[in-house]
TIROSE-793919 format. One record per residue (C-alpha): x, y, z. Coordinates in Angstrom, 1 decimal, decimal comma. Each point is the difference from the previous one (the first is absolute). Example, Ala and Ser with C-alpha at 12.3 -4.5 7.8 and 13.67 -1.06 7.14 Angstrom:
<atoms>
<atom><u>12,3</u><v>-4,5</v><w>7,8</w></atom>
<atom><u>1,4</u><v>3,4</v><w>-0,7</w></atom>
</atoms>
This chain:
<atoms>
<atom><u>-0,5</u><v>100,5</v><w>187,9</w></atom>
<atom><u>1,9</u><v>-0,8</v><w>-3,3</w></atom>
<atom><u>3,1</u><v>-1,1</v><w>-1,7</w></atom>
<atom><u>3,2</u><v>2,1</v><w>0,1</w></atom>
<atom><u>2,3</u><v>0,1</v><w>-3,1</w></atom>
<atom><u>3,4</u><v>1,6</v><w>0,4</w></atom>
<atom><u>2,4</u><v>1,2</v><w>-2,8</w></atom>
<atom><u>1,9</u><v>-2,3</v><w>-2,1</w></atom>
<atom><u>3,5</u><v>0,4</v><w>1,9</w></atom>
<atom><u>0,9</u><v>-3,6</v><w>-0,5</w></atom>
<atom><u>-0,8</u><v>-3,6</v><w>-1,6</w></atom>
<atom><u>-2,1</u><v>-0,9</v><w>3,2</w></atom>
<atom><u>-1,8</u><v>3,5</v><w>0,4</w></atom>
<atom><u>-0,9</u><v>-0,3</v><w>-3,8</w></atom>
<atom><u>-2,6</u><v>-2,6</v><w>0,4</w></atom>
<atom><u>-0,7</u><v>0,2</v><w>3,9</w></atom>
<atom><u>-3,2</u><v>1,8</v><w>1,8</w></atom>
<atom><u>-0,5</u><v>-0,1</v><w>3,6</w></atom>
<atom><u>-3,1</u><v>0,7</v><w>2,2</w></atom>
<atom><u>-0,3</u><v>3,6</v><w>1,2</w></atom>
<atom><u>-1,7</u><v>-1,4</v><w>3,2</w></atom>
<atom><u>-2,5</u><v>3,0</v><w>0,5</w></atom>
<atom><u>-2,1</u><v>-2,3</v><w>2,0</w></atom>
<atom><u>2,7</u><v>-0,4</v><w>2,6</w></atom>
<atom><u>-0,6</u><v>2,4</v><w>3,1</w></atom>
<atom><u>3,7</u><v>0,2</v><w>0,8</w></atom>
<atom><u>2,4</u><v>-0,7</v><w>-2,7</w></atom>
<atom><u>3,1</u><v>0,3</v><w>1,8</w></atom>
<atom><u>-1,2</u><v>-1,1</v><w>3,5</w></atom>
<atom><u>-1,4</u><v>-3,4</v><w>-1,2</w></atom>
<atom><u>0,6</u><v>-1,8</v><w>3,2</w></atom>
<atom><u>-2,1</u><v>-3,1</v><w>1,1</w></atom>
<atom><u>-1,3</u><v>-0,2</v><w>3,5</w></atom>
<atom><u>2,6</u><v>-2,6</v><w>1,6</w></atom>
<atom><u>-2,8</u><v>-2,0</v><w>1,7</w></atom>
<atom><u>-1,7</u><v>-0,7</v><w>-3,3</w></atom>
<atom><u>3,1</u><v>-1,5</v><w>-1,9</w></atom>
<atom><u>1,8</u><v>-3,1</v><w>0,1</w></atom>
<atom><u>3,4</u><v>-1,3</v><w>-1,7</w></atom>
<atom><u>-0,5</u><v>-2,7</v><w>-2,5</w></atom>
<atom><u>2,8</u><v>-2,2</v><w>-1,3</w></atom>
<atom><u>0,6</u><v>0,0</v><w>-3,8</w></atom>
<atom><u>-0,5</u><v>-3,6</v><w>-1,5</w></atom>
<atom><u>1,5</u><v>0,6</v><w>-3,6</w></atom>
<atom><u>-2,8</u><v>-2,0</v><w>-1,2</w></atom>
<atom><u>0,8</u><v>-3,1</v><w>1,9</w></atom>
<atom><u>-2,4</u><v>-2,0</v><w>2,1</w></atom>
<atom><u>0,8</u><v>-1,8</v><w>3,3</w></atom>
<atom><u>2,0</u><v>-2,9</v><w>-1,8</w></atom>
<atom><u>2,3</u><v>2,6</v><w>-1,8</w></atom>
<atom><u>-1,6</u><v>-0,6</v><w>-3,5</w></atom>
<atom><u>-0,8</u><v>2,8</v><w>-2,1</w></atom>
<atom><u>-3,9</u><v>0,3</v><w>-0,7</w></atom>
<atom><u>0,0</u><v>3,7</v><w>-0,9</w></atom>
<atom><u>2,6</u><v>0,8</v><w>-2,7</w></atom>
<atom><u>1,9</u><v>3,2</v><w>-0,7</w></atom>
<atom><u>-0,1</u><v>1,3</v><w>3,6</w></atom>
<atom><u>2,9</u><v>0,9</v><w>2,3</w></atom>
<atom><u>1,9</u><v>3,1</v><w>1,3</w></atom>
<atom><u>-1,9</u><v>3,4</v><w>0,3</w></atom>
<atom><u>-0,5</u><v>2,8</v><w>2,6</w></atom>
<atom><u>-0,5</u><v>-1,0</v><w>3,5</w></atom>
<atom><u>-3,9</u><v>0,7</v><w>1,0</w></atom>
<atom><u>-1,8</u><v>-0,1</v><w>3,1</w></atom>
<atom><u>-3,5</u><v>-1,6</v><w>0,1</w></atom>
<atom><u>-2,8</u><v>2,2</v><w>0,8</w></atom>
<atom><u>-2,8</u><v>-1,8</v><w>1,6</w></atom>
<atom><u>-3,3</u><v>0,6</v><w>-1,8</w></atom>
<atom><u>-3,4</u><v>-0,5</v><w>1,6</w></atom>
<atom><u>-1,8</u><v>-1,8</v><w>-2,7</w></atom>
<atom><u>-3,0</u><v>-1,2</v><w>2,2</w></atom>
<atom><u>-1,2</u><v>3,3</v><w>1,4</w></atom>
<atom><u>-1,7</u><v>-1,4</v><w>2,8</w></atom>
<atom><u>0,0</u><v>3,0</v><w>2,3</w></atom>
<atom><u>-3,7</u><v>0,9</v><w>-0,5</w></atom>
<atom><u>-2,0</u><v>3,1</v><w>0,7</w></atom>
<atom><u>3,2</u><v>2,1</v><w>1,3</w></atom>
<atom><u>1,1</u><v>3,1</v><w>-2,2</w></atom>
<atom><u>3,8</u><v>0,0</v><w>-1,2</w></atom>
<atom><u>1,7</u><v>3,0</v><w>-1,1</w></atom>
<atom><u>2,6</u><v>-0,5</v><w>-2,9</w></atom>
<atom><u>3,3</u><v>1,8</v><w>1,4</w></atom>
<atom><u>1,9</u><v>-0,4</v><w>-3,4</w></atom>
<atom><u>0,6</u><v>-1,9</v><w>-3,3</w></atom>
<atom><u>2,9</u><v>-1,8</v><w>-0,2</w></atom>
<atom><u>2,0</u><v>-1,8</v><w>-2,6</w></atom>
<atom><u>0,4</u><v>-3,7</v><w>0,3</w></atom>
<atom><u>2,8</u><v>-2,1</v><w>-1,6</w></atom>
<atom><u>-1,6</u><v>-3,2</v><w>0,4</w></atom>
<atom><u>-2,9</u><v>1,0</v><w>-2,2</w></atom>
<atom><u>-1,0</u><v>1,9</v><w>-3,1</w></atom>
<atom><u>-2,7</u><v>2,2</v><w>1,8</w></atom>
<atom><u>0,4</u><v>2,5</v><w>2,8</w></atom>
<atom><u>-1,1</u><v>-0,8</v><w>3,8</w></atom>
<atom><u>-1,7</u><v>2,2</v><w>2,1</w></atom>
<atom><u>1,0</u><v>0,3</v><w>4,0</w></atom>
<atom><u>-3,2</u><v>0,3</v><w>2,0</w></atom>
<atom><u>-0,5</u><v>0,8</v><w>3,8</w></atom>
<atom><u>-3,1</u><v>-1,1</v><w>1,5</w></atom>
<atom><u>-1,7</u><v>1,9</v><w>2,9</w></atom>
<atom><u>1,3</u><v>-2,3</v><w>2,7</w></atom>
<atom><u>3,4</u><v>1,0</v><w>-1,3</w></atom>
<atom><u>0,9</u><v>-3,4</v><w>-2,0</w></atom>
<atom><u>1,9</u><v>0,4</v><w>-3,5</w></atom>
<atom><u>-0,5</u><v>-2,3</v><w>-2,8</w></atom>
<atom><u>0,9</u><v>0,1</v><w>-3,9</w></atom>
<atom><u>-2,4</u><v>-0,5</v><w>-2,6</w></atom>
<atom><u>0,0</u><v>0,1</v><w>-3,8</w></atom>
<atom><u>-0,3</u><v>3,5</v><w>-0,9</w></atom>
<atom><u>-3,2</u><v>0,5</v><w>-2,5</w></atom>
<atom><u>0,3</u><v>2,8</v><w>-2,7</w></atom>
<atom><u>-1,3</u><v>3,3</v><w>1,2</w></atom>
<atom><u>0,9</u><v>-0,9</v><w>3,8</w></atom>
<atom><u>2,1</u><v>3,1</v><w>1,5</w></atom>
<atom><u>1,5</u><v>0,5</v><w>3,6</w></atom>
<atom><u>-2,6</u><v>1,4</v><w>2,2</w></atom>
<atom><u>-2,8</u><v>-2,2</v><w>-1,2</w></atom>
<atom><u>-1,8</u><v>-2,4</v><w>1,8</w></atom>
<atom><u>-1,2</u><v>-3,5</v><w>-0,6</w></atom>
<atom><u>-1,7</u><v>-2,5</v><w>1,9</w></atom>
<atom><u>-1,0</u><v>-3,7</v><w>-0,3</w></atom>
<atom><u>-3,2</u><v>-2,0</v><w>1,0</w></atom>
<atom><u>-3,4</u><v>-1,4</v><w>-1,4</w></atom>
<atom><u>-1,8</u><v>3,6</v><w>0,1</w></atom>
<atom><u>2,5</u><v>2,4</v><w>-0,8</w></atom>
<atom><u>-0,4</u><v>2,6</v><w>-3,1</w></atom>
<atom><u>1,2</u><v>-1,4</v><w>-3,3</w></atom>
<atom><u>2,9</u><v>2,6</v><w>-0,5</w></atom>
<atom><u>3,5</u><v>-0,3</v><w>-1,4</w></atom>
<atom><u>2,2</u><v>-2,1</v><w>2,6</w></atom>
<atom><u>-2,9</u><v>-1,5</v><w>2,0</w></atom>
<atom><u>-0,2</u><v>-3,4</v><w>0,4</w></atom>
<atom><u>-3,2</u><v>-2,4</v><w>0,2</w></atom>
<atom><u>-1,9</u><v>-3,1</v><w>-0,8</w></atom>
<atom><u>-1,0</u><v>-0,3</v><w>-3,7</w></atom>
<atom><u>-3,8</u><v>-0,4</v><w>1,5</w></atom>
<atom><u>0,3</u><v>3,9</v><w>0,6</w></atom>
<atom><u>2,1</u><v>1,5</v><w>-3,0</w></atom>
<atom><u>-2,3</u><v>1,4</v><w>-2,7</w></atom>
<atom><u>0,1</u><v>-1,9</v><w>-3,4</w></atom>
<atom><u>2,2</u><v>1,4</v><w>-2,6</w></atom>
<atom><u>2,6</u><v>1,6</v><w>2,4</w></atom>
<atom><u>3,7</u><v>-0,7</v><w>-0,5</w></atom>
<atom><u>1,8</u><v>-2,1</v><w>2,6</w></atom>
<atom><u>3,2</u><v>-1,3</v><w>1,0</w></atom>
<atom><u>1,7</u><v>-2,4</v><w>2,6</w></atom>
<atom><u>-2,9</u><v>-2,3</v><w>-0,2</w></atom>
<atom><u>-0,1</u><v>-3,3</v><w>2,3</w></atom>
<atom><u>-0,7</u><v>-3,3</v><w>-1,6</w></atom>
<atom><u>-1,1</u><v>-1,6</v><w>3,4</w></atom>
<atom><u>-1,6</u><v>2,1</v><w>2,8</w></atom>
<atom><u>2,7</u><v>1,0</v><w>2,5</w></atom>
<atom><u>3,1</u><v>-1,2</v><w>-2,2</w></atom>
<atom><u>1,1</u><v>3,4</v><w>-0,9</w></atom>
<atom><u>0,0</u><v>1,8</v><w>-3,4</w></atom>
<atom><u>1,5</u><v>-2,2</v><w>-2,8</w></atom>
<atom><u>-1,3</u><v>1,3</v><w>-3,2</w></atom>
<atom><u>0,7</u><v>3,3</v><w>-1,9</w></atom>
<atom><u>3,2</u><v>1,3</v><w>2,3</w></atom>
<atom><u>2,2</u><v>1,3</v><w>-3,0</w></atom>
<atom><u>0,6</u><v>3,7</v><w>-0,7</w></atom>
<atom><u>-2,9</u><v>1,7</v><w>-2,3</w></atom>
<atom><u>-2,3</u><v>-3,2</v><w>0,5</w></atom>
<atom><u>-3,6</u><v>-0,2</v><w>0,6</w></atom>
<atom><u>-3,0</u><v>-2,3</v><w>-0,2</w></atom>
<atom><u>-3,4</u><v>0,8</v><w>-0,4</w></atom>
<atom><u>-3,0</u><v>-1,4</v><w>2,0</w></atom>
<atom><u>-2,4</u><v>-1,0</v><w>-3,0</w></atom>
<atom><u>-3,1</u><v>-1,8</v><w>2,0</w></atom>
<atom><u>-0,9</u><v>-1,5</v><w>3,1</w></atom>
<atom><u>-2,5</u><v>-3,1</v><w>0,5</w></atom>
<atom><u>-0,6</u><v>-1,5</v><w>3,4</w></atom>
<atom><u>3,1</u><v>-1,1</v><w>1,5</w></atom>
<atom><u>2,1</u><v>0,6</v><w>-2,8</w></atom>
<atom><u>1,4</u><v>3,2</v><w>-1,8</w></atom>
<atom><u>1,6</u><v>0,2</v><w>-3,6</w></atom>
<atom><u>3,0</u><v>2,0</v><w>-0,5</w></atom>
<atom><u>1,8</u><v>0,8</v><w>-3,2</w></atom>
<atom><u>3,9</u><v>-0,2</v><w>0,4</w></atom>
<atom><u>2,5</u><v>2,1</v><w>-1,9</w></atom>
<atom><u>0,8</u><v>-2,8</v><w>-2,3</w></atom>
<atom><u>-3,7</u><v>0,1</v><w>-0,9</w></atom>
<atom><u>-0,7</u><v>-3,6</v><w>1,7</w></atom>
<atom><u>-3,2</u><v>0,0</v><w>1,9</w></atom>
<atom><u>-0,1</u><v>-1,8</v><w>3,1</w></atom>
<atom><u>-2,5</u><v>-0,6</v><w>2,8</w></atom>
<atom><u>0,9</u><v>1,0</v><w>3,5</w></atom>
<atom><u>-2,1</u><v>-0,6</v><w>3,3</w></atom>
<atom><u>-1,8</u><v>3,5</v><w>1,2</w></atom>
<atom><u>1,8</u><v>-0,4</v><w>3,5</w></atom>
<atom><u>3,4</u><v>0,7</v><w>-1,4</w></atom>
<atom><u>1,3</u><v>3,2</v><w>0,3</w></atom>
<atom><u>1,4</u><v>2,3</v><w>-2,4</w></atom>
<atom><u>1,4</u><v>3,9</v><w>-0,3</w></atom>
<atom><u>-1,6</u><v>2,6</v><w>-1,6</w></atom>
<atom><u>2,0</u><v>1,8</v><w>-3,2</w></atom>
<atom><u>2,9</u><v>-0,8</v><w>-2,3</w></atom>
<atom><u>3,3</u><v>-0,6</v><w>1,4</w></atom>
<atom><u>2,5</u><v>2,9</v><w>-0,5</w></atom>
<atom><u>3,1</u><v>0,5</v><w>-2,0</w></atom>
<atom><u>-1,6</u><v>-1,0</v><w>-3,4</w></atom>
<atom><u>3,0</u><v>1,6</v><w>-2,0</w></atom>
<atom><u>2,2</u><v>-3,0</v><w>1,2</w></atom>
<atom><u>-0,6</u><v>-1,8</v><w>-3,2</w></atom>
<atom><u>1,4</u><v>3,1</v><w>-2,1</w></atom>
<atom><u>3,4</u><v>0,0</v><w>1,9</w></atom>
<atom><u>2,7</u><v>-1,2</v><w>-2,1</w></atom>
<atom><u>3,3</u><v>-1,3</v><w>1,7</w></atom>
<atom><u>2,2</u><v>1,0</v><w>-3,0</w></atom>
<atom><u>3,3</u><v>-2,0</v><w>1,2</w></atom>
<atom><u>0,9</u><v>-3,3</v><w>1,0</w></atom>
<atom><u>1,2</u><v>1,3</v><w>3,4</w></atom>
<atom><u>-3,3</u><v>1,2</v><w>1,1</w></atom>
<atom><u>-1,4</u><v>-3,4</v><w>-0,7</w></atom>
<atom><u>2,9</u><v>-1,5</v><w>2,5</w></atom>
<atom><u>-0,9</u><v>2,4</v><w>2,6</w></atom>
<atom><u>-3,4</u><v>-1,6</v><w>0,2</w></atom>
<atom><u>1,5</u><v>-3,4</v><w>0,4</w></atom>
<atom><u>-0,8</u><v>-1,3</v><w>-3,7</w></atom>
<atom><u>3,2</u><v>-1,7</v><w>-1,6</w></atom>
<atom><u>0,4</u><v>-0,2</v><w>-3,8</w></atom>
<atom><u>-2,5</u><v>-2,2</v><w>-1,9</w></atom>
<atom><u>1,3</u><v>-2,0</v><w>-3,3</w></atom>
<atom><u>-2,5</u><v>-0,5</v><w>-3,0</w></atom>
<atom><u>-1,0</u><v>-3,5</v><w>-0,5</w></atom>
<atom><u>1,0</u><v>0,3</v><w>-3,7</w></atom>
<atom><u>3,7</u><v>0,9</v><w>1,0</w></atom>
<atom><u>0,3</u><v>-2,9</v><w>1,9</w></atom>
<atom><u>1,4</u><v>-3,7</v><w>-1,4</w></atom>
<atom><u>-2,8</u><v>-2,4</v><w>-0,7</w></atom>
<atom><u>0,8</u><v>-2,3</v><w>3,0</w></atom>
<atom><u>-0,6</u><v>3,1</v><w>2,3</w></atom>
<atom><u>-3,4</u><v>1,5</v><w>-1,3</w></atom>
<atom><u>-2,9</u><v>-1,4</v><w>-2,6</w></atom>
<atom><u>0,7</u><v>3,3</v><w>-2,0</w></atom>
<atom><u>3,7</u><v>-0,5</v><w>-0,4</w></atom>
<atom><u>2,2</u><v>-1,0</v><w>-2,6</w></atom>
<atom><u>-0,3</u><v>0,3</v><w>-3,9</w></atom>
<atom><u>2,1</u><v>1,2</v><w>-2,9</w></atom>
<atom><u>0,9</u><v>3,7</v><w>0,3</w></atom>
<atom><u>-2,6</u><v>2,4</v><w>1,8</w></atom>
<atom><u>-3,0</u><v>-2,4</v><w>0,1</w></atom>
<atom><u>-3,3</u><v>1,3</v><w>1,3</w></atom>
<atom><u>-1,1</u><v>-3,0</v><w>2,2</w></atom>
<atom><u>-2,0</u><v>-2,0</v><w>-2,2</w></atom>
<atom><u>-2,9</u><v>-0,2</v><w>2,6</w></atom>
<atom><u>-2,1</u><v>1,8</v><w>2,5</w></atom>
<atom><u>1,9</u><v>1,9</v><w>2,7</w></atom>
<atom><u>0,3</u><v>-2,3</v><w>3,0</w></atom>
<atom><u>2,1</u><v>-0,5</v><w>3,1</w></atom>
<atom><u>3,2</u><v>-2,0</v><w>0,4</w></atom>
<atom><u>-2,4</u><v>-3,1</v><w>0,9</w></atom>
<atom><u>-2,3</u><v>0,6</v><w>-3,0</w></atom>
<atom><u>-2,9</u><v>1,7</v><w>1,8</w></atom>
<atom><u>-1,6</u><v>2,5</v><w>-2,3</w></atom>
<atom><u>0,8</u><v>3,6</v><w>0,9</w></atom>
<atom><u>-3,1</u><v>1,5</v><w>-1,8</w></atom>
<atom><u>-3,6</u><v>-1,5</v><w>0,4</w></atom>
<atom><u>1,1</u><v>-3,2</v><w>1,5</w></atom>
<atom><u>-2,0</u><v>-1,3</v><w>3,0</w></atom>
<atom><u>2,1</u><v>0,2</v><w>3,3</w></atom>
<atom><u>-3,1</u><v>0,1</v><w>2,6</w></atom>
<atom><u>-0,5</u><v>-3,6</v><w>1,2</w></atom>
<atom><u>-3,1</u><v>-1,5</v><w>-1,3</w></atom>
<atom><u>-0,9</u><v>-1,4</v><w>3,4</w></atom>
<atom><u>0,2</u><v>3,2</v><w>2,2</w></atom>
<atom><u>-2,9</u><v>0,5</v><w>2,1</w></atom>
<atom><u>-0,5</u><v>3,7</v><w>-0,9</w></atom>
<atom><u>-0,4</u><v>-1,0</v><w>-3,5</w></atom>
<atom><u>-4,0</u><v>-0,1</v><w>0,6</w></atom>
<atom><u>-0,1</u><v>3,6</v><w>1,1</w></atom>
<atom><u>1,5</u><v>1,3</v><w>-3,4</w></atom>
<atom><u>-2,9</u><v>1,1</v><w>-2,4</w></atom>
<atom><u>2,2</u><v>1,2</v><w>-2,6</w></atom>
<atom><u>3,4</u><v>-0,8</v><w>-0,8</w></atom>
<atom><u>2,5</u><v>2,9</v><w>-0,7</w></atom>
<atom><u>1,2</u><v>0,3</v><w>-3,6</w></atom>
<atom><u>3,6</u><v>-1,4</v><w>-0,7</w></atom>
<atom><u>2,6</u><v>1,9</v><w>-2,2</w></atom>
<atom><u>-0,4</u><v>-2,8</v><w>-2,6</w></atom>
<atom><u>-3,6</u><v>0,6</v><w>-0,6</w></atom>
<atom><u>0,8</u><v>3,3</v><w>-1,1</w></atom>
<atom><u>2,7</u><v>-0,7</v><w>-2,3</w></atom>
<atom><u>-2,4</u><v>-2,8</v><w>-1,5</w></atom>
<atom><u>-2,9</u><v>2,5</v><w>-0,4</w></atom>
<atom><u>2,3</u><v>2,5</v><w>-2,0</w></atom>
<atom><u>1,2</u><v>-2,7</v><w>-2,0</w></atom>
<atom><u>-3,3</u><v>-1,0</v><w>-1,0</w></atom>
<atom><u>-1,2</u><v>3,4</v><w>-0,9</w></atom>
<atom><u>2,9</u><v>0,2</v><w>-2,5</w></atom>
</atoms>
């Protein structure tokens, strides 16, 4: 597990690095199970009306979607890890499980899980890496991921490469977890979570190195706001190379650093004990020290 850097044979290689995929069981035979895949049509960032809702998306390599078991509701049945595979649809790797009755399923692969290991889910299973159980049975202080927000809904929180939350406390029907963003949130104790940290933590250290690699991932070129005309962006215009003249924002004026984007009327607001610290908070803190 790590990042591989090649010799500087070209301009693209000079600044690029790749994952060495040390966690993958079979690097050259990474074929998904056909029954656990489905084809998904590309949208190019457009909704059902044809309007662009996610900008700078389009193209990219063709992908097969792997169906992931986020719920882990097959209780009290041991499953063997057949192999760890690469998934082009997400940053972390996935593990192929085979249960005692022969059924196969994909799960998010935790750090340290290898082919040949066994995992299990249920209310009274051992709290070891890869096992899924309700928050009521997980020891306080353990790292967890793939956390449900509502019981039976399936994991929604902490699903990215290298991510892990921590179970901080448990009182009555509620458990307190600390998310990777340092936000502290209350979750019902009957909600399930998986033990351990998600694998492939070196994903954040990989550098694309060239524009072509970004296009292969389906990301189109992104133009800076201050390089536009004033009619196209609030940061645009000015004589010569101007610096924007205001805090960074989107094309519609929404603050990009530190602005509140969460709906103040969201019902889940009452479950947040401590909000995450914004990027603007850190910048203001540094300026005050100076």
